C-alpha positions, 0 to 999 in steps of 0.5 A: 386200641379201638379207634372208631369212625365218627365220620369221613374226617373224625375218629374216636378213642372212647373213654375207657376207665380201665386206662384211667382216661379222663376224656376220649380222644378225637382224631381229625384225618382221613383214613390213610392218615388215621392208619399212618398214626397208628404205625408208631405211638401217636394215639398211645400218647394221646391216650396217655395225656388224657390220664392228666388231672383237670383235662377237659372235654377231650384230647385232641390229634389233628391230621398232621399228627405223629409221635413227639416227646411224651405227647404227640406232635399235632396235639391240643389239651386243655386243662382247667385254668382254676385247678389244672396244670401246665406242662413243657413237654406238651408245648414243646421244645421250640416254643413259639415256633411258628409261621409268618406270611409276607406278600409282595406286589410282584407276580412270578414273572416279576421274580422269576428272572432274579430268583437266583439272586434273590435266594443268594440274598436271602441265604446271606442276610437270614443266617440259618443252620444249626447254632447259627448266629448274627451280631446285631448289637443286641445287649442283655438289657435289649433281651430282656425288654424284647422278653418283656415287649415283644415286637413292638421293641424292635420296630422302635429301633427300625426293624419293621413297619408300625402296623406289622404288630397288627398282623401278629398273633397277640400283636407280637407280645403275649401278656405275662412274661417274666424274663426273671424265670429264664436261666442265664444259659437260655439268655447266653444261648439266645442273645446273638440267635435273634434274627436267625433261622435255625436248622431241621424243618425250620425254612425260608421259602419264596412262593407264589399264589398257585390257587384261589379257593375262596375269593372273598377271604383271599381278598380279605387277606390281600392274596391274588392269583400268581402273586409272590409271597415269603413264608418263614418257619422258625421259633424261639432258637436256643432260647426256648429250647433251653427254657423247656429243657430247664423246667422239665428237669425241675418238674420231674424233681417236683414229680418225685418230691410229691410222689406223683406217678405218671403214665410217661415221665415225659409228661411231667407237669405241675398244678396252676398256681405253684411256683414251678407252674408260674415259673414256667408260664413266665418263661415260656412267655418270655420265649414267646416274645423272643420268637415273634421278635425273632421272626420280625427281625428276619422280615426286616432281613428278607425285606432288606434282600428284596430291596437289594435285588429289585432295588425298590423299597420294601414298602413300594414292593407291597412287603406287608406281613399277612399273618404271624401265628405260633404252633407251640404254646400254652394260652390262657383262653375262654371257651364254651365247654359243654355250655359252660363258659371256662377259662382253660390253659390250652396246649397246642404242640404242633397245632395252630390256633384257628379262632372262627369270626368274631373272636376278639383275639383276631386283628380288626381286619380279619375278624369278621372273616376267621383268623388266617391260618398258615400250613406249610408243606414239606420241601417242594411241595405246596403250602396252604392259607386257610381261615378258622371256623366257628365249628372249630370253636366248638369242636377243637378249642379253635385249633387247626393243623400246623404242617403236613407232619412226618412219616419218617424220622430224620435218621430213616429219611437220611438212610432211604432218601438219597440227597440226589433224588430230592434235588433232582426232584427240585430242579425238575419242578424249577424250585431254587434251593440254598442249604447249608447242610446236605443232609437236611436235603434228605431229612426234609425231603418231600417223602419223609412227610405226609400229603399236605393236601391230604392234611389240609383236606382233612381239616377242611372236610372236618369243618375246622377251617376254610381253605382260602389259597394254595401256595407253590414253592419257587425257591427255598433256604434252609439251615 
């Protein structure tokens, strides 16, 4: 595969008609990260995606890109909204898996003496692990209302502050959800998982602001040196996973019925306007609202945990949301493509929106600065806050990376990284850990992932996002 270097942080696979490519592939990475992508099927999957009908401008791979289900994690593809397609596999199984950052008015010296008690409280109050559940008394009717109304519904029931919605992508509710397009099995799986973290790479982390890179943006986002913050990474749990599974099966049947030949069957799709595409979009949006609400309920539990340990109200502790964003989602957006304003179905899988200053979709408090972008690292490493740039609007459909990106499969990490090595490393760094499954200690070890500093430096160097602050872990809870 001919990968040509365009700049220090950008690479290109030119459109090749012999491979049925409709557009080129653009890769954002430094030289080392670009080499990593050639060790698996990341770039081959990106080329495969360019063969899909009505793909616009270029296929994108972010610096955290790695092989996924049919489509690379860290990939972005946009399709003409008038005659394009939608694809569940290009959105991902964990619909609206995303990141939320909650700030406090405390410093490390305020929190450190009580950090073990705080981690214990968080671990108890925010259930984690495979199939984790919690009994909060939500009914099937509540679940339908959540799918339609999103975060607003549970805030009105006491799960949060009134202005929380103003700090969440889409204000915590995306339009067009259709709960009747969601299977009963998905609803059954999701009902008692609202307010739970899940397993795998999902986590809850107490962090401090270790370094401010841009004072102006940090002040706008309410961040300052040594401030304690909480980062949550979770999604739509069994509800969204089942939505994806159901529609992948349905669309595989659609391909066979319409004799559509795909270079990879995992890229199954339906054209916009068909009942299959409309059904998926309605169900996917319901899962998006479920996920926003899931993180909202966890936020309530996190605030309650701080109140228990520090014996002050969450309001007195300054526990406002900085921002909440999605990184597995299909969105109808308007972008300029070669001088033409177009409506597009932008698929981001393991990639996050990074809109530049001025876009109406950004909350008013941040609109003149660019959208906050939250980039978690691997367990025991730094995470980052960035801000979207105008260049991203021109180059990446306003998109950025979503994390550090895997280097090893989970099985390889378990084989090659002893849990004792990771636990010893975390202890040496003074990081408290609570984990339900000891295998996760190896699966999520620092060495199973790319270097997050390199990943973030790549999106900064490519002028996709501005670095605002570097966050350092103090304690982590995982499933």
